[in-house]
RODO-2510 file (C-alpha; in nm, 4 decimals, decimal comma):
residues 606
     n   res          X          Y          Z
     1     m    -1,4249     2,3693    -0,0250
     2     l    -1,2111     2,3145     0,2916
     3     d    -0,8146     2,2839     0,3221
     4     l    -0,7022     1,9090     0,3713
     5     f    -0,4876     1,8514     0,6469
     6     v    -0,3464     1,5525     0,8912
     7     d    -0,3189     1,5540     1,2457
     8     i    -0,0985     1,3743     1,4686
     9     d    -0,3090     1,3741     1,7696
    10     a    -0,0933     1,2937     2,0920
    11     p    -0,1331     1,3647     2,4729
    12     i     0,2076     1,4992     2,5753
    13     p     0,3156     1,2084     2,8217
    14     d     0,4361     1,0456     2,5127
    15     c     0,6372     1,3515     2,4287
    16     v     0,8856     1,2302     2,7422
    17     v     1,2936     1,1708     2,6668
    18     l     1,4816     0,9592     2,8823
    19     d     1,8453     1,0296     2,9897
    20     t     1,9440     0,7141     2,8171
    21     d     1,9899     0,7720     2,4276
    22     a     1,9741     0,4041     2,3400
    23     r     1,6308     0,4095     2,4958
    24     l     1,5459     0,7247     2,3199
    25     a     1,6200     0,5965     1,9783
    26     e     1,4305     0,2616     2,0638
    27     d     1,1357     0,4780     2,1424
    28     t     1,1617     0,7235     1,8808
    29     e     1,1597     0,4499     1,6276
    30     k     0,8203     0,3501     1,7725
    31     i     0,6890     0,6721     1,7319
    32     a     0,7932     0,7240     1,4087
    33     h     0,6179     0,3765     1,2767
    34     l     0,2860     0,5194     1,4895
    35     n     0,3192     0,8346     1,2720
    36     t     0,3662     0,6967     0,9174
    37     g     0,0059     0,6157     0,8232
    38     d     0,0915     0,5864     0,4803
    39     e    -0,1444     0,2876     0,4086
    40     l    -0,4318     0,4229     0,5667
    41     r    -0,3594     0,7933     0,3984
    42     e    -0,3504     0,6052     0,0473
    43     q    -0,6436     0,4092     0,0877
    44     c    -0,8313     0,7193     0,1889
    45     e    -0,7117     0,9129    -0,1012
    46     l    -0,6477     1,2095     0,0867
    47     r    -0,5319     1,3763    -0,1912
    48     h    -0,8750     1,3852    -0,3421
    49     i    -1,0612     1,4487    -0,0102
    50     p    -1,0787     1,8392     0,0418
    51     v    -1,3127     1,7954     0,3516
    52     v    -1,1850     1,5258     0,5960
    53     g    -0,8752     1,5019     0,7768
    54     i    -0,7544     1,2019     0,9575
    55     g    -0,6076     1,2011     1,2795
    56     e    -0,3163     0,9630     1,3555
    57     k    -0,3259     0,8723     1,7132
    58     m     0,0163     0,8399     1,9036
    59     n    -0,0631     0,7452     2,2801
    60     s     0,2225     0,6123     2,4353
    61     e     0,4242     0,6910     2,7763
    62     l     0,7587     0,6393     2,8006
    63     r     0,8338     0,5376     3,1449
    64     s     1,1835     0,5984     3,3231
    65     n     1,1792     0,3500     3,6215
    66     g     1,2832     0,6198     3,8427
    67     r     1,5042     0,8371     3,6210
    68     r     1,4552     1,2036     3,5627
    69     r     1,2017     1,2883     3,2951
    70     r     1,2277     1,6136     3,0638
    71     t     0,9809     1,7334     2,7997
    72     a     1,1112     1,6021     2,4786
    73     t     1,0959     1,6265     2,1147
    74     a     1,0805     1,3090     1,9727
    75     q     0,7945     1,4001     1,7770
    76     a     1,0072     1,6737     1,6140
    77     v     1,2039     1,3953     1,4759
    78     v     0,9090     1,2717     1,2853
    79     l     0,7844     1,5829     1,1742
    80     a     1,1165     1,6973     1,0331
    81     h     1,1010     1,4099     0,8063
    82     p     0,7587     1,3310     0,6831
    83     s     0,6871     1,0523     0,4413
    84     h     0,4248     1,3217     0,2747
    85     d     0,3810     1,6752     0,1870
    86     l     0,0602     1,7245     0,3826
    87     p     0,0398     1,9693     0,6698
    88     q     0,0759     1,8356     0,9892
    89     y    -0,1164     1,9255     1,3460
    90     v     0,0165     1,8078     1,6591
    91     r    -0,1882     1,7766     2,0083
    92     i    -0,0111     1,8951     2,3304
    93     a    -0,0167     1,9147     2,6907
    94     p     0,1811     1,9576     2,9939
    95     m     0,2979     1,6511     3,2243
    96     p     0,0198     1,5164     3,4487
    97     g     0,0137     1,6924     3,7567
    98     a     0,2218     2,0000     3,6535
    99     s     0,1788     2,3053     3,8113
   100     a     0,0803     2,6175     3,6444
   101     e     0,4034     2,7703     3,5724
   102     d     0,5514     2,4228     3,4704
   103     a     0,2732     2,3709     3,2496
   104     e     0,3380     2,7074     3,0826
   105     s     0,7109     2,6266     3,0259
   106     q     0,6552     2,3018     2,9030
   107     l     0,3791     2,4178     2,6358
   108     l     0,6224     2,6781     2,4992
   109     q     0,9284     2,4412     2,4937
   110     l     0,7081     2,1886     2,3060
   111     i     0,5694     2,5119     2,0853
   112     g     0,9253     2,5928     1,9929
   113     d     1,0557     2,2481     1,9303
   114     l     0,7367     2,1543     1,6905
   115     l     0,6927     2,4365     1,5032
   116     s     1,0653     2,4692     1,4451
   117     s     1,0732     2,1132     1,2955
   118     g     0,7625     2,1513     1,0459
   119     a     0,4401     2,1219     1,2365
   120     a     0,1618     2,3547     1,0519
   121     g    -0,0086     2,3873     1,3968
   122     l    -0,0850     2,2824     1,7554
   123     y    -0,3613     2,1981     1,9517
   124     v    -0,3210     2,2674     2,3111
   125     d    -0,4912     2,0191     2,5252
   126     t    -0,7178     2,2088     2,8003
   127     l    -0,8413     1,9134     2,9871
   128     s    -0,4836     1,8102     3,0546
   129     l    -0,4431     2,1059     3,2445
   130     e    -0,5633     2,0073     3,5536
   131     l    -0,5832     2,3284     3,7078
   132     e    -0,8793     2,5589     3,8093
   133     a    -1,0762     2,7392     3,5538
   134     s    -0,9002     3,0917     3,6291
   135     e    -0,5318     2,9170     3,6389
   136     c    -0,5846     2,7432     3,3396
   137     l    -0,7210     3,0648     3,1602
   138     r    -0,3965     3,2409     3,2909
   139     v    -0,1994     2,9672     3,1242
   140     l    -0,3551     2,9511     2,7889
   141     n    -0,3400     3,3461     2,7645
   142     r     0,0264     3,3418     2,8429
   143     v     0,1334     3,0774     2,6154
   144     a    -0,0626     3,2587     2,3317
   145     t     0,1054     3,5701     2,3984
   146     a     0,4275     3,4188     2,4208
   147     v     0,4016     3,2331     2,1025
   148     p     0,5412     3,5064     1,8621
   149     a     0,8693     3,5315     2,0729
   150     v     0,9091     3,1357     2,1083
   151     t     0,8706     3,0896     1,7264
   152     a     1,1031     3,3797     1,6429
   153     a     1,3461     3,2200     1,8882
   154     a     1,3155     2,8893     1,7195
   155     a     1,3896     3,0482     1,3395
   156     v     1,0249     2,9819     1,2288
   157     e     0,9039     3,1966     0,9623
   158     a     0,6016     3,3796     0,9906
   159     e     0,5026     3,3361     0,6431
   160     e     0,4311     2,9613     0,7257
   161     g     0,1140     3,0628     0,9113
   162     s     0,1479     2,8210     1,1920
   163     s    -0,1977     2,7829     1,3666
   164     l    -0,2907     2,7353     1,7562
   165     f    -0,6063     2,5559     1,8379
   166     l    -0,7842     2,5225     2,1764
   167     y    -0,8383     2,1395     2,2142
   168     l    -1,1428     2,0637     2,4034
   169     s    -1,3308     1,7534     2,5197
   170     p    -1,6618     1,6908     2,3884
   171     d    -1,8396     1,6859     2,7203
   172     e    -1,6355     2,0037     2,8323
   173     p    -1,8356     2,1540     3,1436
   174     e    -2,0648     2,4130     3,0077
   175     e    -1,9495     2,6782     3,3057
   176     r    -1,6175     2,6015     3,2127
   177     l    -1,6302     2,6176     2,8462
   178     r    -1,8241     2,9625     2,8942
   179     y    -1,5670     3,1151     3,1368
   180     l    -1,2607     2,9974     2,9122
   181     l    -1,4214     3,1234     2,5704
   182     g    -1,5698     3,4487     2,7526
   183     n    -1,2198     3,5367     2,8633
   184     i    -0,9560     3,4106     2,6484
   185     n    -0,7606     3,6260     2,4196
   186     r    -0,9252     3,5236     2,0932
   187     s    -0,6883     3,7072     1,8449
   188     a    -0,4217     3,4883     1,9704
   189     w    -0,6250     3,1459     1,8862
   190     d    -0,6964     3,0393     1,5461
   191     g    -0,9636     2,8103     1,6383
   192     v    -1,0889     2,5121     1,8659
   193     v    -1,0590     2,1351     1,8172
   194     i    -1,3615     1,9557     1,9920
   195     g    -1,1655     1,5988     2,0247
   196     g    -1,3207     1,2489     1,9953
   197     e    -1,2392     1,0960     2,3677
   198     v    -1,4673     1,1095     2,6816
   199     r    -1,2133     1,1100     2,9889
   200     e    -1,3381     0,8276     3,2633
   201     e    -1,1713     0,7415     3,5586
   202     d    -0,9869     0,4364     3,4382
   203     g    -0,9176     0,5981     3,0888
   204     a    -1,0702     0,7243     2,8150
   205     v    -1,3637     0,6172     2,5843
   206     e    -1,3934     0,7206     2,1986
   207     g    -1,6928     0,6155     1,9793
   208     a    -2,0063     0,7305     1,8691
   209     g    -2,1708     0,7779     2,2065
   210     a    -1,9765     1,1419     2,2293
   211     k    -2,1857     1,2756     1,9493
   212     a    -2,4501     1,4109     2,1103
   213     t    -2,2358     1,6077     2,3842
   214     a    -1,9978     1,7279     2,1021
   215     l    -2,2605     1,8546     1,8888
   216     a    -2,3770     2,0836     2,2432
   217     t    -2,0125     2,1786     2,2930
   218     l    -1,9827     2,2798     1,8989
   219     q    -2,2946     2,4942     1,9845
   220     s    -2,1722     2,6639     2,2808
   221     v    -1,8244     2,7167     2,1208
   222     r    -2,0210     2,9053     1,8065
   223     q    -2,2142     3,1171     2,0381
   224     f    -1,9451     3,2392     2,2766
   225     g    -1,5974     3,1985     2,0896
   226     s    -1,4952     3,4219     1,8067
   227     a    -1,7129     3,4401     1,4400
   228     d    -1,3547     3,3925     1,2676
   229     w    -1,2332     3,0794     1,4572
   230     t    -1,2095     2,7356     1,2458
   231     i    -1,3990     2,4590     1,4284
   232     k    -1,2731     2,0960     1,3766
   233     v    -1,4675     1,8284     1,5563
   234     a    -1,3410     1,4572     1,6040
   235     a    -1,6063     1,3312     1,8130
   236     g    -1,7887     0,9977     1,6835
   237     v    -1,7668     1,0752     1,3305
   238     h    -1,8613     0,6952     1,2110
   239     e    -2,0894     0,7696     0,9100
   240     p    -2,1390     1,0344     0,6656
   241     q    -2,4517     1,1604     0,8442
   242     d    -2,2340     1,2363     1,1476
   243     a    -2,0377     1,4726     0,9522
   244     i    -2,3164     1,6276     0,7759
   245     d    -2,4885     1,7129     1,1337
   246     y    -2,1210     1,8683     1,2448
   247     l    -2,1323     2,0662     0,9395
   248     r    -2,4494     2,2196     0,9284
   249     a    -2,4141     2,2752     1,3049
   250     g    -2,1014     2,5073     1,2216
   251     a    -1,8019     2,3030     1,2454
   252     n    -1,5475     2,3842     0,9508
   253     a    -1,4105     2,0242     0,9290
   254     v    -1,4114     1,6820     1,0939
   255     l    -1,1357     1,4388     1,1984
   256     l    -1,1681     1,0695     1,1798
   257     g    -1,0769     0,8483     1,4293
   258     s    -1,2722     0,5673     1,5682
   259     g    -1,4907     0,6103     1,2767
   260     l    -1,2310     0,4498     1,0603
   261     v    -1,2309     0,1341     1,2798
   262     f    -1,6067     0,1006     1,2519
   263     a    -1,6625     0,2144     0,8813
   264     g    -1,3549     0,1312     0,7164
   265     p    -1,0925     0,3283     0,5157
   266     g    -1,3534     0,4341     0,2646
   267     l    -1,5502     0,6633     0,5181
   268     p    -1,3445     0,9940     0,4290
   269     k    -1,4962     0,9332     0,0247
   270     r    -1,8040     0,8525     0,1450
   271     i    -1,7945     1,1655     0,3695
   272     n    -1,6685     1,4006     0,0999
   273     d    -1,9311     1,2674    -0,1393
   274     a    -2,2047     1,3541     0,0986
   275     v    -2,0951     1,7113     0,1521
   276     i    -2,0622     1,7371    -0,2276
   277     h    -2,3971     1,6022    -0,2923
   278     e    -2,5575     1,8646    -0,0496
   279     a    -2,3588     2,1419    -0,1983
   280     v    -2,4649     2,0822    -0,5797
   281     q    -2,8148     2,0143    -0,4875
   282     d    -2,9175     2,4111    -0,5531
   283     m    -2,6941     2,4060    -0,8339
   284     a    -2,8123     2,3760    -1,1885
   285     e    -2,6985     2,0649    -1,3834
   286     p    -2,5196     2,1747    -1,6785
   287     d    -2,6028     2,0080    -2,0436
   288     p    -2,4702     1,6763    -2,1262
   289     p    -2,1978     1,7023    -2,3866
   290     s    -2,2334     1,6006    -2,7226
   291     f    -2,1824     1,2405    -2,8456
   292     w    -1,8976     1,3617    -3,0515
   293     r    -1,7173     1,5727    -2,7773
   294     h    -1,5521     1,2895    -2,5763
   295     w    -1,7533     1,0185    -2,4288
   296     g    -1,9044     0,9200    -2,7607
   297     w    -1,5531     0,7920    -2,9053
   298     m    -1,5334     0,5783    -2,6234
   299     c    -1,8665     0,4305    -2,6567
   300     l    -1,7477     0,3600    -3,0463
   301     l    -1,4049     0,2178    -2,9162
   302     g    -1,6285    -0,0233    -2,6897
   303     i    -1,8409    -0,1006    -2,9697
   304     g    -1,5488    -0,1879    -3,1640
   305     m    -1,4277    -0,4045    -2,9094
   306     m    -1,7390    -0,5970    -2,8970
   307     i    -1,7334    -0,6618    -3,2722
   308     g    -1,3956    -0,7522    -3,2622
   309     g    -1,4755    -0,9873    -2,9756
   310     f    -1,7628    -1,1640    -3,1677
   311     l    -1,5917    -1,2109    -3,4834
   312     a    -1,2859    -1,3521    -3,3104
   313     f    -1,5227    -1,5940    -3,1311
   314     i    -1,6831    -1,7054    -3,4639
   315     i    -1,3345    -1,7369    -3,6240
   316     a    -1,1956    -1,9495    -3,3365
   317     a    -1,4859    -2,1670    -3,3090
   318     s    -1,4717    -2,2553    -3,6469
   319     t    -1,1722    -2,2414    -3,8832
   320     v    -0,9715    -2,1434    -3,5639
   321     l    -0,6716    -2,0158    -3,8313
   322     l    -0,6803    -1,7379    -4,0444
   323     p    -0,5407    -1,7354    -4,3935
   324     y    -0,2313    -1,5691    -4,2780
   325     d    -0,1699    -1,7843    -3,9888
   326     e    -0,1226    -2,0473    -4,2580
   327     d     0,0728    -1,8700    -4,4464
   328     f     0,2969    -1,7785    -4,1273
   329     l     0,3519    -2,1758    -4,0682
   330     g     0,3616    -2,2654    -4,4330
   331     m     0,0875    -2,5494    -4,3457
   332     t    -0,2869    -2,5794    -4,3544
   333     r    -0,5030    -2,6823    -4,0423
   334     a    -0,5477    -3,0313    -4,2016
   335     q    -0,1842    -3,0738    -4,1516
   336     l    -0,1902    -2,9541    -3,7933
   337     k    -0,4868    -3,2123    -3,7198
   338     t    -0,2864    -3,4842    -3,8688
   339     f     0,0059    -3,3917    -3,6438
   340     n    -0,1871    -3,3994    -3,3248
   341     g    -0,5540    -3,3841    -3,2912
   342     h    -0,5612    -3,1616    -2,9684
   343     l    -0,3581    -2,9094    -3,1016
   344     l    -0,6280    -2,6883    -3,3150
   345     h    -0,8703    -2,7463    -3,0091
   346     f    -0,5570    -2,6076    -2,7900
   347     m    -0,5240    -2,2828    -3,0363
   348     s    -0,9068    -2,2449    -3,0261
   349     h    -0,9491    -2,2574    -2,6474
   350     d    -0,6922    -1,9796    -2,6254
   351     r    -0,8510    -1,7543    -2,8962
   352     i    -1,2066    -1,8215    -2,7532
   353     t    -1,0990    -1,6946    -2,4100
   354     l    -0,9491    -1,4041    -2,5588
   355     a    -1,2760    -1,3215    -2,7866
   356     g    -1,4919    -1,3432    -2,4725
   357     t    -1,2451    -1,1375    -2,2745
   358     m    -1,2449    -0,8630    -2,5596
   359     v    -1,6338    -0,8410    -2,5392
   360     s    -1,6139    -0,8164    -2,1940
   361     t    -1,3977    -0,5227    -2,2016
   362     g    -1,6150    -0,3540    -2,4669
   363     v    -1,9372    -0,3794    -2,2491
   364     l    -1,7509    -0,2143    -1,9761
   365     y    -1,5743     0,0612    -2,2016
   366     y    -1,9363     0,1395    -2,3529
   367     q    -2,1259     0,1411    -2,0221
   368     l    -1,8538     0,3776    -1,8312
   369     a    -1,8617     0,6286    -2,1417
   370     k    -2,2339     0,6370    -2,1586
   371     h    -2,3219     0,6550    -1,7968
   372     g    -1,9921     0,7882    -1,6358
   373     m    -1,7783     1,0015    -1,8800
   374     r    -2,0759     1,1751    -1,9986
   375     c    -2,1518     1,2825    -1,6688
   376     g    -1,8039     1,3708    -1,5760
   377     l    -1,7443     1,1238    -1,3526
   378     h    -1,3734     1,1073    -1,2529
   379     w    -1,3457     0,7591    -1,1758
   380     a    -1,4985     0,6559    -1,4984
   381     r    -1,2389     0,8494    -1,6874
   382     t    -0,9683     0,7250    -1,4824
   383     a    -1,0919     0,3488    -1,5209
   384     v    -1,0951     0,3357    -1,9182
   385     a    -0,7778     0,5396    -1,9815
   386     a    -0,5801     0,3277    -1,7242
   387     s    -0,7099     0,0240    -1,9134
   388     c    -0,6599     0,1546    -2,2600
   389     i    -0,3194     0,2630    -2,1684
   390     a    -0,2408    -0,1052    -2,0198
   391     g    -0,3815    -0,2716    -2,3155
   392     f    -0,2550    -0,0663    -2,6162
   393     p     0,1024    -0,1470    -2,5621
   394     s     0,0082    -0,5135    -2,5308
   395     f     0,0390    -0,5396    -2,9012
   396     f     0,4028    -0,4793    -2,8852
   397     l     0,4443    -0,8153    -2,6996
   398     y     0,4912    -0,9792    -3,0329
   399     l     0,8486    -0,8564    -3,0168
   400     g     0,8844    -1,1414    -2,7670
   401     y     0,7659    -1,4177    -2,9685
   402     g     0,8306    -1,2854    -3,3122
   403     f     0,4758    -1,3002    -3,5177
   404     f     0,3218    -0,9934    -3,6150
   405     d    -0,0504    -1,0030    -3,6728
   406     p    -0,1794    -0,7830    -3,9244
   407     l    -0,5290    -0,8012    -3,8065
   408     h    -0,4318    -0,7040    -3,4371
   409     a    -0,2322    -0,4017    -3,5809
   410     a    -0,5157    -0,2974    -3,8057
   411     a    -0,7501    -0,3127    -3,4799
   412     a    -0,5150    -0,1164    -3,3015
   413     i    -0,4684     0,1671    -3,5506
   414     i    -0,8364     0,1940    -3,5769
   415     l    -0,9119     0,2240    -3,2253
   416     l    -0,6098     0,4199    -3,0737
   417     p    -0,7596     0,7396    -3,2259
   418     m    -1,0882     0,7004    -3,0483
   419     f    -0,9195     0,6541    -2,7229
   420     l    -0,7267     0,9607    -2,7720
   421     l    -1,0291     1,1523    -2,9026
   422     s    -1,2213     1,0425    -2,5896
   423     m    -0,9847     1,1913    -2,3621
   424     r    -0,9765     1,5428    -2,4959
   425     r    -1,1986     1,8182    -2,3271
   426     n    -1,3282     1,5784    -2,0511
   427     p    -1,3778     1,7901    -1,7250
   428     d    -1,4945     1,6376    -1,4207
   429     r    -1,7776     1,7208    -1,2522
   430     p    -1,9551     1,6471    -0,9304
   431     y    -2,1323     1,3332    -0,8401
   432     r    -2,5211     1,4059    -0,8353
   433     g    -2,6227     1,0585    -0,7770
   434     l    -2,7562     0,9047    -0,4409
   435     v    -2,5152     0,8706    -0,1384
   436     t    -2,5213     0,6693     0,1309
   437     l    -2,5541     0,8553     0,4660
   438     i    -2,5714     0,5867     0,7265
   439     n    -2,4032     0,2391     0,7888
   440     d    -2,6906    -0,0038     0,7548
   441     r    -2,7019    -0,3474     0,6949
   442     i    -2,7208    -0,3467     0,3153
   443     w    -2,4551    -0,1002     0,3086
   444     r    -2,2493    -0,3558     0,4982
   445     r    -2,3548    -0,6414     0,3043
   446     a    -2,2614    -0,4266     0,0007
   447     m    -1,8938    -0,3824     0,1216
   448     w    -1,8596    -0,7450     0,0821
   449     g    -1,9742    -0,7328    -0,2444
   450     q    -1,7325    -0,4458    -0,3255
   451     l    -1,4547    -0,6741    -0,1250
   452     c    -1,5365    -0,9590    -0,4137
   453     f    -1,5022    -0,7530    -0,6834
   454     i    -1,1702    -0,6037    -0,5660
   455     t    -1,0333    -0,9324    -0,5143
   456     l    -1,1685    -1,0452    -0,8385
   457     g    -1,0096    -0,7534    -1,0406
   458     i    -0,6490    -0,7727    -0,8497
   459     a    -0,6784    -1,1498    -0,9348
   460     l    -0,7613    -1,0940    -1,3070
   461     a    -0,4710    -0,8312    -1,3103
   462     v    -0,2185    -1,0952    -1,1668
   463     g    -0,3578    -1,3601    -1,3982
   464     g    -0,2914    -1,1316    -1,7066
   465     v     0,0429    -1,0340    -1,6343
   466     t     0,1246    -1,4231    -1,5535
   467     i    -0,0402    -1,5261    -1,8899
   468     a     0,1285    -1,2533    -2,0953
   469     g     0,4711    -1,3328    -1,9214
   470     f     0,4344    -1,6953    -2,0157
   471     g     0,3507    -1,5944    -2,3646
   472     v     0,6633    -1,4287    -2,4350
   473     t     0,8824    -1,6765    -2,2396
   474     r     0,7605    -2,0474    -2,1737
   475     v     0,4514    -2,0188    -2,3598
   476     f     0,3026    -2,3443    -2,2195
   477     v     0,2003    -2,4755    -1,8375
   478     p     0,2464    -2,8305    -1,7702
   479     t    -0,1107    -2,8936    -1,8046
   480     d    -0,1391    -2,7730    -2,1447
   481     l     0,1475    -3,0036    -2,2799
   482     a    -0,0276    -3,2818    -2,0746
   483     y    -0,3757    -3,2190    -2,2500
   484     m    -0,1844    -3,2215    -2,5871
   485     q     0,0043    -3,5150    -2,5212
   486     v     0,3172    -3,3676    -2,6538
   487     t     0,6414    -3,1844    -2,5550
   488     t     0,7640    -2,8482    -2,6793
   489     g     1,0772    -3,0208    -2,8466
   490     e     0,8234    -3,2217    -3,0537
   491     l     0,6140    -2,9145    -3,1499
   492     d     0,9629    -2,7313    -3,2333
   493     a     1,0628    -3,0131    -3,4584
   494     f     0,7429    -3,0168    -3,6275
   495     n     0,7289    -2,6564    -3,7403
   496     p     0,9574    -2,4157    -3,5720
   497     r     0,7002    -2,1470    -3,6236
   498     l     0,4148    -2,2934    -3,4396
   499     i     0,5198    -2,2146    -3,0693
   500     p     0,5492    -1,8301    -3,1720
   501     l     0,2192    -1,8484    -3,3215
   502     i     0,0697    -1,9953    -3,0089
   503     a     0,2679    -1,7782    -2,8060
   504     h     0,1246    -1,4938    -3,0051
   505     d    -0,2153    -1,6153    -2,8892
   506     r    -0,1098    -1,6389    -2,5142
   507     a     0,0549    -1,3134    -2,4917
   508     g    -0,2516    -1,1524    -2,6545
   509     f    -0,4887    -1,2941    -2,3955
   510     g    -0,2689    -1,2283    -2,1062
   511     g    -0,2533    -0,8256    -2,2284
   512     a    -0,6443    -0,8426    -2,2839
   513     l    -0,6989    -0,9868    -1,9233
   514     f    -0,4937    -0,7195    -1,7766
   515     a    -0,6666    -0,4232    -1,9432
   516     d    -1,0213    -0,5931    -1,8470
   517     a    -0,8890    -0,6540    -1,4788
   518     i    -0,7727    -0,2624    -1,4747
   519     v    -1,1056    -0,0965    -1,5725
   520     l    -1,3098    -0,3432    -1,3386
   521     l    -1,0755    -0,3034    -1,0503
   522     i    -1,0851     0,0574    -1,0622
   523     t    -1,4743     0,0532    -1,1079
   524     a    -1,4785    -0,1775    -0,7783
   525     l    -1,2943     0,0574    -0,6156
   526     w    -1,4523     0,3857    -0,6747
   527     g    -1,7779     0,3405    -0,8813
   528     i    -1,9834     0,1455    -0,6686
   529     q    -2,2469     0,3798    -0,5235
   530     l    -2,5768     0,3714    -0,3795
   531     g    -2,8770     0,3350    -0,6395
   532     q    -2,6483     0,2638    -0,9460
   533     s    -2,8246    -0,0181    -1,1271
   534     w    -2,6593     0,1019    -1,4515
   535     l    -2,3553    -0,0143    -1,2827
   536     w    -2,4484    -0,3447    -1,1654
   537     r    -2,5923    -0,4480    -1,5081
   538     t    -2,2652    -0,3258    -1,6224
   539     l    -2,0882    -0,5836    -1,4103
   540     l    -2,3321    -0,8416    -1,5073
   541     l    -2,3088    -0,8152    -1,8873
   542     g    -1,9417    -0,7311    -1,8457
   543     g    -1,8152    -1,0434    -1,6871
   544     a    -2,0825    -1,3007    -1,8419
   545     p    -1,9266    -1,3216    -2,1853
   546     a    -1,5728    -1,3798    -2,0500
   547     f    -1,6529    -1,6494    -1,8104
   548     f    -1,9030    -1,8060    -2,0651
   549     s    -1,6254    -1,8359    -2,3410
   550     a    -1,3480    -1,9234    -2,0604
   551     l    -1,5459    -2,1969    -1,9061
   552     s    -1,7613    -2,3451    -2,1871
   553     v    -1,4705    -2,3934    -2,4549
   554     h    -1,2541    -2,5990    -2,1991
   555     f    -1,5531    -2,8349    -2,1664
   556     d    -1,6065    -2,8414    -2,5209
   557     i    -1,2524    -2,9474    -2,6056
   558     g    -1,2148    -3,1895    -2,3049
   559     y    -0,9592    -2,9657    -2,1204
   560     t    -1,1053    -2,9839    -1,7672
   561     d    -0,8234    -3,0338    -1,5548
   562     v    -0,9079    -2,9239    -1,2115
   563     v    -0,5724    -2,7365    -1,1193
   564     h    -0,5736    -2,5516    -1,4480
   565     l    -0,9689    -2,4582    -1,4098
   566     l    -0,9651    -2,4080    -1,0213
   567     p    -0,8869    -2,0065    -1,0706
   568     a    -1,1525    -1,9925    -1,2995
   569     w    -1,3994    -2,1365    -1,0642
   570     i    -1,2623    -1,9122    -0,7966
   571     a    -1,2988    -1,6129    -0,9965
   572     l    -1,6464    -1,7278    -1,0922
   573     a    -1,7560    -1,7610    -0,7385
   574     l    -1,6421    -1,4217    -0,6292
   575     y    -1,7934    -1,2711    -0,9474
   576     i    -2,1458    -1,4430    -0,8275
   577     a    -2,1107    -1,3520    -0,4831
   578     g    -2,0413    -0,9955    -0,5697
   579     l    -2,3542    -0,9387    -0,7677
   580     i    -2,5558    -1,1010    -0,5076
   581     l    -2,4425    -0,8908    -0,2124
   582     l    -2,4398    -0,5473    -0,4248
   583     y    -2,7988    -0,5979    -0,5819
   584     p    -2,9886    -0,4608    -0,2768
   585     y    -2,7648    -0,1504    -0,2509
   586     m    -2,7406    -0,0855    -0,5949
   587     h    -3,0788    -0,1128    -0,6764
   588     s    -3,2105     0,1283    -0,3717
   589     q    -3,3642     0,4583    -0,4567
   590     s    -3,3083     0,5871    -0,1051
   591     r    -3,0407     0,7329     0,0775
   592     s    -3,0951     0,4496     0,3756
   593     a    -3,0861     0,1534     0,1903
   594     s    -3,2501    -0,0470     0,4634
   595     p    -3,4453     0,0702     0,7937
   596     p    -3,2303     0,2277     1,0340
   597     e    -3,0881     0,0258     1,2808
   598     s    -3,0053     0,1195     1,6539
   599     t    -2,7674     0,4146     1,6757
   600     t    -2,6033     0,2428     1,9713
   601     r    -2,2362     0,1369     1,8815
   602     s    -1,9645     0,0000     2,0889
   603     p    -1,6967     0,2812     2,1869
   604     s    -1,3435     0,2007     2,1637
   605     r    -1,1627     0,2300     2,5170
   606     l    -0,8221     0,4162     2,4579
***
């Protein structure tokens, strides 16, 4: 498994500082903004991807309007104060048109400044050295030889292991490439980076079209370069198959650039899955763990949730109130019905909706335990763990309304040990299912389906928090009171314990909905894979009880306010659309979910 790194890829025309301090501060801020990449880094889960590096492009030129230019350390300011603890690599080059002597001087100054600011390594751009091959070679050798003295003068500690790489164009002329690789001081360099852009008269083009020439360049580097070199390739990695081809051809790592534009931020994880899939093919699959080791306890917890949900549904659809509810109120259900004919209906609607949510959550827990945790899938364990951690504390929401539910407490006491036992001795194991290698039509459609479920998960989480918040504060929304044709003052005057009882139901439903949303959201983010039909059925069966109970009870009791039900209808639309869009992808049994499309893709012009 390869080390993870982040690259700050910048041709050095942007490493120019003007004499004017105000302009320098302004442009340094721009560079810092371009360098952060936090959003992209989080989406790609870099800390969990040991194979893929992200190239953060910073291509800007600071123009002095005739003022004197000098080589600068604007990027050093950014390097010295990173927003992460990952190693950073910087691509450097001399100013355009620089002579051999000037190029050498500029490169050495940059090396000293950047390494002393925390750069883990540097990529020296050979294409920007607009020199004959012999002069280019002389500059590279002199720079590499002088690096130890420069780093020592800049007080860079040797144990930091700063690396020096040659940065080659994917269409590097073969004759020039052979000359450089055959005569360069190999021991002074740690490897080669094959870039992603192809230079043209009016700029540079980066895209999938550079892959063929990059593969040829990669083979030449492996043939004529040092066997100990680390080779990184950035050209045209738009889908997992591209990365696999490079790694099979001898690359040690791939860098992502235009691929993140065309394939989205999930590309690093897909590449990582493909690499792991290749690695485990020849490894014997371990025996599945016993039911009682860990995953079986989560299955039992899911079954308990489903049983509890069904019982709650039966009670809510019939008597509505339990004996201890009537004892708390000091009233019978007949007295409540006499006071307001809609009151019991309203309480029933809260409890039936909660029951459906419990069944849905139980289905998800059971399925993720049986098909995910049993196979050691990290995302499945994370999903149920995060959901339970969010769900169990919701019991203590009763502190906000003052009604202690003994049945809720008993269920929590029984189910909590099952959750704890399911988390013990549960190591992660590599995913062995199918992985998609190409960005075909069915995969693109599945991404829209995944987006539907991610949106649904986020919306349900927001809804759960909102409902729980109302449960411990205002309790009712305006449409609730309009349906019952009553005010909170009238309810409180009739029985001061009535609102706390209703608040208990509402807060409990909010907490359950939030727990359900968490497990759904994590499943949608990380669990959707090619050919995983069991997960599609899980989404189908997991959502049906919640939507059926929530919508049917509203129509049954006549609570059909459009504004009140609009979020539920939107959620149902996302649910159905997601299932339809995901069906072909999650029921496919081949690496390519549909016939291959044309491999021609539009390049991105820099």
